[in-house]
C-alpha positions as CSV (number, residue, x, y, z in Angstrom):
1,M,47.5,175.4,114.2
2,S,44.7,173.1,115.7
3,V,44.5,171.7,120.2
4,V,42.4,169.5,121.9
5,Y,42.2,169.3,125.3
6,L,42.2,166.7,126.6
7,S,42.2,165.2,130.2
8,T,44.5,162.5,131.5
9,A,44.3,159.1,131.4
10,Y,45.5,155.4,132.3
11,L,45.9,153.4,129.1
12,A,42.9,156.1,127.9
13,P,40.6,154.3,124.6
14,V,41.4,154.5,121.1
15,A,39.3,157.6,121.0
16,Y,42.0,159.5,122.7
17,Y,44.8,158.4,120.6
18,K,42.7,159.6,117.1
19,A,42.5,162.5,118.7
20,L,46.1,162.8,119.3
21,C,46.1,162.3,115.5
22,R,44.0,164.5,114.3
23,Y,45.4,167.5,116.4
24,D,48.1,169.3,116.2
25,S,48.6,169.6,119.5
26,A,47.6,168.7,122.5
27,V,46.8,170.4,126.3
28,V,46.8,167.7,128.6
29,E,44.7,169.4,131.6
30,A,46.5,168.9,135.0
31,C,44.4,171.8,136.9
32,S,40.9,170.7,136.8
33,H,39.3,169.3,139.7
34,Y,40.0,165.5,140.2
35,V,36.6,163.5,138.7
36,K,35.9,160.1,139.7
37,Q,34.6,157.3,137.7
38,S,36.5,159.0,134.6
39,Y,39.0,157.1,132.2
40,R,42.0,159.3,134.7
41,N,42.3,156.2,136.5
42,R,40.8,153.2,134.8
43,C,40.9,151.4,131.5
44,T,38.3,149.0,129.9
45,I,40.1,145.8,127.7
46,M,38.1,143.1,126.9
47,T,38.0,139.4,128.1
48,A,36.9,135.9,127.5
49,G,33.8,137.2,129.9
50,G,33.3,140.3,127.9
51,E,34.5,143.9,128.8
52,L,36.3,144.2,132.4
53,S,37.6,147.9,133.6
54,L,40.8,147.7,135.9
55,S,40.7,151.1,137.7
56,I,44.1,152.3,140.1
57,P,43.8,153.0,143.5
58,V,43.9,156.4,144.4
59,E,44.7,159.1,146.9
60,R,44.0,162.6,148.2
61,T,47.0,165.1,149.1
62,R,45.8,167.6,150.8
63,P,41.8,168.4,151.9
64,G,38.5,169.7,150.3
65,K,38.0,169.0,146.8
66,P,41.5,168.2,144.8
67,F,42.9,169.2,142.1
68,T,43.7,166.2,139.7
69,R,47.6,166.9,139.9
70,D,47.6,166.6,143.6
71,M,46.5,163.1,143.5
72,R,48.4,159.7,144.2
73,I,48.6,156.1,143.6
74,S,47.2,154.7,146.7
75,A,49.5,150.7,147.0
76,H,45.9,149.0,148.0
77,D,44.1,146.5,146.5
78,N,47.1,145.1,145.3
79,W,46.2,146.6,142.1
80,Q,49.6,146.5,140.0
81,H,50.0,142.6,140.3
82,V,45.4,142.4,140.1
83,H,45.7,144.9,136.1
84,W,48.4,142.9,134.8
85,N,47.7,139.3,135.1
86,A,43.6,140.6,133.8
87,I,45.9,142.2,130.7
88,A,48.0,138.7,130.3
89,S,44.5,137.0,130.8
90,A,42.6,138.3,128.5
91,Y,45.5,139.2,125.0
92,G,47.8,136.2,126.0
93,S,46.8,134.7,123.2
94,S,46.8,138.2,120.4
95,P,48.9,138.5,117.8
96,F,51.5,140.8,118.9
97,F,50.9,140.4,123.3
98,E,54.3,138.5,123.1
99,Y,55.9,141.5,120.7
100,Y,55.0,144.1,123.2
101,R,54.4,142.7,126.4
102,D,58.5,143.7,127.6
103,D,57.4,147.3,127.3
104,L,53.9,147.1,129.3
105,Y,55.4,145.2,132.6
106,P,57.8,147.6,133.9
107,F,55.2,149.7,134.6
108,Y,53.3,146.4,137.1
109,E,57.2,145.4,138.3
110,K,57.8,147.8,140.6
111,S,55.8,149.7,143.1
112,Q,53.8,152.8,141.8
113,S,52.8,153.6,145.3
114,G,52.6,157.2,146.2
115,R,53.9,158.4,142.4
116,F,51.0,161.3,141.3
117,L,49.0,160.0,138.8
118,L,49.4,162.6,136.4
119,D,53.5,161.4,135.4
120,Y,52.1,157.2,135.4
121,N,49.5,158.3,133.6
122,R,52.6,160.7,130.9
123,E,55.5,157.8,131.1
124,L,52.7,155.1,129.9
125,Q,51.5,157.6,127.1
126,E,54.7,158.4,126.0
127,M,55.8,154.6,125.7
128,V,51.7,153.8,124.3
129,C,52.7,156.9,121.6
130,R,57.0,155.2,120.9
131,L,55.1,151.4,120.3
132,L,52.6,153.1,118.1
133,G,55.3,155.0,115.7
134,L,53.5,158.5,116.8
135,A,54.9,161.8,118.2
136,P,52.3,164.1,119.4
137,R,53.4,167.1,120.7
138,V,51.5,167.3,123.7
139,S,52.1,169.9,126.9
140,Y,50.5,169.6,130.5
141,S,48.1,172.6,132.0
142,T,49.1,174.8,134.3
143,A,46.0,176.5,135.0
144,Y,42.3,175.5,134.5
145,L,41.6,177.3,131.2
146,D,38.2,177.6,129.2
147,A,39.5,176.2,125.9
148,T,37.2,177.2,123.3
149,A,38.4,180.9,124.0
150,G,41.4,180.3,122.5
151,G,39.6,178.4,119.4
152,A,40.6,175.3,120.9
153,V,38.5,172.0,121.2
154,D,38.2,170.9,124.4
155,L,37.6,166.7,124.9
156,R,38.2,166.9,128.5
157,D,34.9,165.6,129.5
158,A,33.7,164.3,126.1
159,I,35.9,161.4,125.9
160,S,34.5,159.6,129.2
161,P,32.7,155.9,130.3
162,K,29.7,157.8,131.6
163,R,28.8,159.6,128.5
164,Q,28.2,158.6,124.7
165,P,31.0,158.2,122.8
166,V,32.3,161.0,120.4
167,A,31.0,159.8,116.8
168,E,33.8,161.0,115.0
169,L,36.8,160.0,117.2
170,L,35.0,156.2,117.0
171,P,37.6,154.1,115.7
172,R,36.4,151.8,112.5
173,P,36.2,148.1,113.3
174,Y,39.5,146.3,113.5
175,Y,40.0,142.7,114.8
176,Q,39.4,141.9,118.5
177,V,40.6,138.3,120.2
178,F,36.6,138.2,121.7
179,S,35.2,139.6,118.9
180,M,33.4,136.6,117.8
181,K,31.8,136.1,121.2
182,W,31.1,139.6,122.2
183,G,30.6,141.5,118.7
184,F,33.0,145.0,118.0
185,S,33.5,146.8,121.1
186,P,35.1,150.6,119.8
187,H,35.6,151.9,123.3
188,L,38.7,149.5,124.6
189,S,42.4,151.1,125.9
190,V,44.3,151.4,123.0
191,I,46.2,148.5,124.3
192,D,43.4,146.7,122.7
193,L,44.3,148.1,119.3
194,L,48.0,147.5,119.7
195,F,47.9,144.0,120.7
196,N,45.5,142.9,118.5
197,M,46.7,145.2,115.3
198,G,50.5,145.7,116.0
199,N,52.3,148.0,113.4
200,E,49.1,149.0,111.8
201,A,47.4,150.0,114.7
202,L,48.4,153.6,113.0
203,L,45.6,153.4,109.8
204,V,43.6,152.6,112.5
205,L,44.1,156.0,114.1
206,Y,44.4,157.7,111.5
207,D,41.2,156.7,109.5
208,R,38.7,159.1,109.5
């Protein structure tokens, strides 16, 4: 059985979901030290003005270098209102936004202040997987492990805005609302794929 280790991610990029499709099971890392400027608390969408990064403000729950499992969502910056307005503006004219908007909106309507980031990301991921028609086997780590020692594939830090994309996980070009203006962008959030391709998103995720 093939196993992949992944970080938690906020509306993860398409490559992340291709990994969920490619391997038999996935382990989401909860016990690593929290890394700033990563997909753990940010996603990238495409707008009329180009790529836009949306970040969830977080705060540590204990002094010292925090673990991912200990990070809580902050109430700063009115981020839920900002994120939803950006998403609605970017994808309001996409083919499937109206079809899926009611599934996504509750995550931005109800305050998430004080919640663990790990839990919020998990619930979002489960919802996105249902919309995509995916049922991946996902568990969460209880200790930090050397994934490769057990023969697993370690992508915990590989799928990152700070690194070059993992070539074999890059999606083939699919329809994007602003591709005529900005060209095709392969590292956008999975909601870009969902809103633009609907139930054909699975064809992109399983395409090798």
